[in-house]
C-alpha positions in Angstrom: 22.8 92.8 76.8 23.0 96.2 74.4 25.4 96.2 71.7 27.0 99.6 70.5 28.5 99.1 67.2 30.9 101.7 66.0 30.2 104.4 63.2 32.4 103.8 60.1 34.5 106.4 61.8 35.0 104.3 65.1 36.8 101.0 65.7 35.6 100.1 69.2 32.5 98.2 69.9 30.8 97.5 73.3 28.3 95.0 74.5 26.5 95.8 77.6 26.2 92.8 79.8 23.3 92.9 82.5 21.5 90.0 84.1 19.5 90.7 87.3 18.9 87.0 88.2 22.6 85.8 88.4 24.3 89.2 89.2 26.0 89.9 86.0 27.1 93.1 85.3 29.6 94.1 82.9 30.9 94.9 79.2 32.5 93.3 76.3 34.6 95.6 74.4 35.7 94.7 70.8 38.4 96.8 69.3 39.3 95.1 65.8 38.4 91.8 64.0 40.6 92.5 61.4 43.0 89.5 62.1 40.4 87.3 63.5 37.7 87.1 66.1 38.3 89.4 69.0 40.3 87.6 71.9 41.1 88.6 75.2 40.3 87.4 78.8 37.5 88.0 81.2 38.2 90.4 84.1 36.3 90.2 87.4 36.9 93.0 89.4 35.5 95.7 91.9 34.6 98.7 89.7 32.7 101.7 91.2 30.5 102.0 88.4 29.7 100.6 84.9 31.4 103.8 83.1 35.0 103.0 85.1 34.7 99.3 84.0 33.8 100.1 80.3 36.8 102.6 80.2 39.0 99.8 81.4 37.6 97.2 79.1 38.0 99.5 76.0 41.6 100.3 77.1 42.2 96.7 77.7 40.7 95.6 74.3 42.8 98.0 72.2 45.7 96.4 74.1 44.9 93.1 73.0 44.5 94.0 69.5 48.1 95.3 69.6 49.2 92.4 71.6 47.6 89.6 69.2 49.2 91.4 66.1 52.6 91.6 67.6 52.5 87.9 68.7 51.7 87.1 65.1 48.2 85.5 66.1 45.1 85.2 63.9 43.0 87.2 66.5 41.8 90.5 66.7 41.6 92.3 70.1 38.6 92.4 72.8 38.2 92.1 76.3 35.3 91.8 79.1 35.1 93.5 82.4 32.6 92.1 85.1 31.8 93.8 88.0 32.1 92.1 91.2 28.6 91.9 93.0 27.8 93.2 96.3 26.7 90.9 99.0 26.0 87.1 98.3 25.9 85.8 94.5 26.0 82.3 92.7 29.3 82.5 91.1 28.6 79.5 88.7 25.2 81.0 87.9 27.0 84.3 86.9 29.4 82.9 84.6 26.9 80.8 83.0 25.0 83.8 82.2 28.5 85.5 81.0 29.1 82.4 78.7 25.3 82.9 77.2 26.0 86.4 76.4 29.4 85.4 74.7 27.7 82.8 72.6 25.1 85.5 71.6 28.1 87.1 69.7 28.4 84.3 67.4 32.2 84.1 67.7 33.1 87.5 67.2 34.5 87.2 70.7 36.7 84.4 72.5 37.2 84.7 76.2 39.5 83.2 78.6 40.7 83.8 82.3 42.0 87.3 83.5 42.6 88.9 86.5 39.9 87.4 89.1 38.8 84.3 87.2 39.9 80.9 87.0 40.0 77.7 85.0 36.7 76.8 87.3 35.0 79.9 85.9 35.7 79.2 82.4 34.3 75.7 82.6 31.1 77.2 83.7 31.3 79.5 80.5 32.0 76.5 78.4 28.5 74.9 79.4 27.1 77.8 77.2 29.6 78.8 74.4 32.4 76.9 72.5 33.9 80.6 72.2 36.1 80.1 75.4 39.7 78.9 76.1 41.7 78.4 79.3 39.8 75.1 80.0 41.6 72.0 81.5 43.7 70.6 78.5 43.9 67.0 77.0 47.1 65.4 77.3 50.0 67.5 75.4 47.5 69.8 74.2 47.5 73.5 75.0 44.8 74.7 77.5 44.6 75.3 81.1 45.6 78.1 83.2 47.4 80.6 80.7 49.1 82.8 83.6 52.3 80.4 83.7 52.9 81.1 79.9 52.7 84.9 80.7 55.2 84.7 83.3 57.6 82.6 81.0 57.4 85.2 78.4 57.7 88.0 80.9 60.8 86.3 82.3 62.2 85.8 78.9 61.7 89.1 77.7 63.4 90.6 81.0 66.5 88.5 80.7 66.9 89.6 77.0 66.5 93.2 77.7 68.6 93.3 80.6 71.3 91.7 78.5 70.9 94.2 75.7 70.2 97.5 77.8 72.2 96.8 81.0 74.9 94.4 79.7 74.0 92.3 82.7 72.5 88.9 83.5 69.6 88.6 86.0 72.0 86.9 88.5 73.6 90.4 89.1 70.6 92.5 89.5 67.8 93.3 91.6 64.2 93.2 90.5 61.3 95.3 92.0 58.0 93.1 91.3 54.8 95.2 92.0 51.9 92.5 92.2 52.5 88.8 93.3 49.3 87.1 92.1 49.4 84.3 89.7 51.6 85.6 87.1 53.8 87.7 89.6 54.4 84.9 91.9 55.5 82.7 88.9 57.7 85.3 87.6 59.2 85.8 90.9 60.0 82.3 91.4 61.8 82.1 87.8 63.7 85.3 88.6 64.8 83.8 92.2 66.0 80.7 90.5 67.8 82.6 88.0 69.6 84.4 91.0 68.1 87.6 90.8 67.6 89.7 94.3 63.8 90.6 94.6 61.9 93.1 96.4 58.3 92.5 96.3 55.0 94.4 97.1 51.3 93.4 96.7 48.0 94.7 98.2 47.8 91.3 100.0 50.3 91.6 102.5 50.0 88.1 104.0 50.5 86.7 100.3 53.4 88.9 99.7 55.0 87.9 103.2 54.6 84.1 102.3 56.3 84.7 98.8 59.1 86.6 100.5 59.9 83.8 103.0 59.7 81.3 100.4 62.1 83.0 97.8 64.1 85.2 100.8 62.7 88.4 99.0 62.5 92.1 100.8 59.1 93.1 101.0 58.1 97.0 100.9 54.7 98.7 100.8 52.8 98.9 97.5 53.3 102.7 97.5 57.0 102.3 97.5 57.9 99.6 94.9 58.2 102.0 91.9 60.8 103.9 93.8 62.4 100.8 95.0 66.5 100.6 94.9 66.5 98.2 91.9 67.9 97.8 88.4 64.4 96.5 86.9 60.8 97.5 87.9 58.4 94.8 86.9 54.8 96.0 87.0 52.7 92.9 87.6 49.4 94.3 88.9 46.7 96.2 87.6 47.4 98.9 85.0 48.3 102.5 85.5 51.4 102.0 87.6 53.9 104.0 85.5 52.9 107.6 86.1 54.7 111.1 85.8 55.2 110.6 89.4 56.5 107.1 89.4 58.8 107.7 86.8 60.4 110.7 88.5 61.1 108.5 91.5 62.1 105.5 89.8 65.7 104.2 90.2 65.2 101.2 88.0 67.1 101.3 84.4 64.6 99.0 82.8 60.8 98.5 83.2 59.5 95.1 82.0 56.4 93.4 83.5 53.5 91.5 83.3 50.7 94.2 83.8 48.5 95.4 80.9 48.2 99.1 80.0 51.2 100.1 82.4 51.2 103.7 81.1 48.8 105.7 83.2 48.8 108.4 80.2 50.7 108.0 76.8 53.3 111.2 77.7 54.5 108.8 80.5 56.5 107.0 77.5 58.2 110.2 76.8 59.2 110.7 80.4 60.8 107.4 80.6 62.7 108.1 77.3 63.9 111.3 78.9 65.2 109.7 82.1 67.0 107.1 80.2 64.8 104.4 81.5 64.1 101.6 78.8 60.3 100.6 78.6 59.9 97.2 77.0 56.2 97.5 75.7 53.7 95.4 78.2 51.7 93.8 75.4 54.8 92.4 73.5 56.3 91.3 76.9 53.1 89.5 78.3 51.7 87.8 75.4 52.4 84.3 76.6 49.1 84.0 78.0 47.0 84.9 74.9 49.4 82.7 72.9 48.4 79.7 75.0 44.7 80.7 74.7 44.8 81.1 71.0 46.9 77.5 70.7 43.9 76.0 72.7 40.9 77.6 70.6 42.7 76.7 67.5 43.6 73.1 68.5 47.2 73.2 68.9 49.6 71.4 71.1 51.6 72.5 73.9 54.8 72.5 72.0 53.6 75.3 69.7 52.8 77.3 72.4 56.2 77.0 74.0 57.6 77.8 70.5 55.8 81.1 70.4 56.5 82.2 73.7 60.0 81.5 72.9 59.9 84.2 70.3 58.9 86.9 72.8 62.4 87.6 73.7 63.9 88.0 70.4 60.8 90.2 69.2 61.8 92.4 72.3 65.5 92.7 71.4 64.4 93.7 67.7 61.9 96.4 69.1 64.7 97.8 71.6 67.3 97.7 69.2 65.3 99.6 66.6 63.8 102.3 69.2 67.6 103.1 70.4 68.7 103.3 66.6 65.9 105.9 66.0 66.2 107.8 69.4 62.4 106.9 70.1 60.2 105.4 72.7 59.8 101.7 72.4 56.1 102.3 73.1 55.8 104.4 70.1 57.7 102.0 67.8 55.8 99.1 68.9 52.3 100.8 68.5 53.4 101.8 65.1 54.4 98.0 64.2 50.9 96.7 65.8 48.9 99.4 63.9 50.9 98.6 60.6 50.0 94.8 60.8 46.2 95.5 61.7 45.9 97.8 59.0 47.5 95.4 56.4 45.0 93.1 57.5 42.1 95.1 57.2 43.3 96.4 53.7 43.4 92.6 52.5 40.1 92.0 53.8 38.4 95.0 52.3 
């Protein structure tokens, strides 16, 4: 484990994870601890090399700093990214090795589920460290899989944004959802219950077809979903879905989804603004999961999670209203808000 601490001019700290016996190969990126310990899930994915994994971890960690700040949580931002091993491996041993690495940081980083990891994986991590959430909860207490809370927050944000910017209810709209994993599928079910028409896409064609049959949704290829004939585009897979090309072809008038790092490059926010497409910033919209993780780690009950998740919709409304008044991208407005919160906390701690 190699820990690269930042110089005074830097904010990102990276911790290299490598354990040949278990197959552990990855990185923990810690962006900020101004508001509290860096918190963010553990992603388990097939990265081509450690450089790609590190780049993703750093982008995700920064997003977690902003997400936790905007959600008014006492947490900084961090992320773990693990490379999926080639060939056979002992999954339990790998996550125990990861737990040992988390514990060695002494509470600077708090981990939980993310793409590719589960409650069972976090249970293995918990045998080696207490700095983990997303475990099976005690009765009425926060805990367990945070993805339903992520989906609920996205749904509330989308409903609020649709009323505010499209002057419409979800029952009168078509939503194109990219990615129907745990969060995306939960969101689709809530949208179907609300009466929305659904167009869905996923790299797992069988999973996509099964959900379409369940909900009466239309399926399209992943390459076509961003340009689907829909009112709302909901990126719910991996990051980078919003590119100059996808925005140019987009028919939707509102983007609101669960994926992290949706903007492939910062200038895509300007492209959305220029086309009159309203963008609900991802880290404001998708904070439900980390709200659940925070409550579990702090020993709070499920009711507190529901209360905090219920604030996501109104927060999105205030953000979009300010951006509209100022004629600026909601992404820029959100970044400035988050940076001010983090800077204020750092000044108090100095």
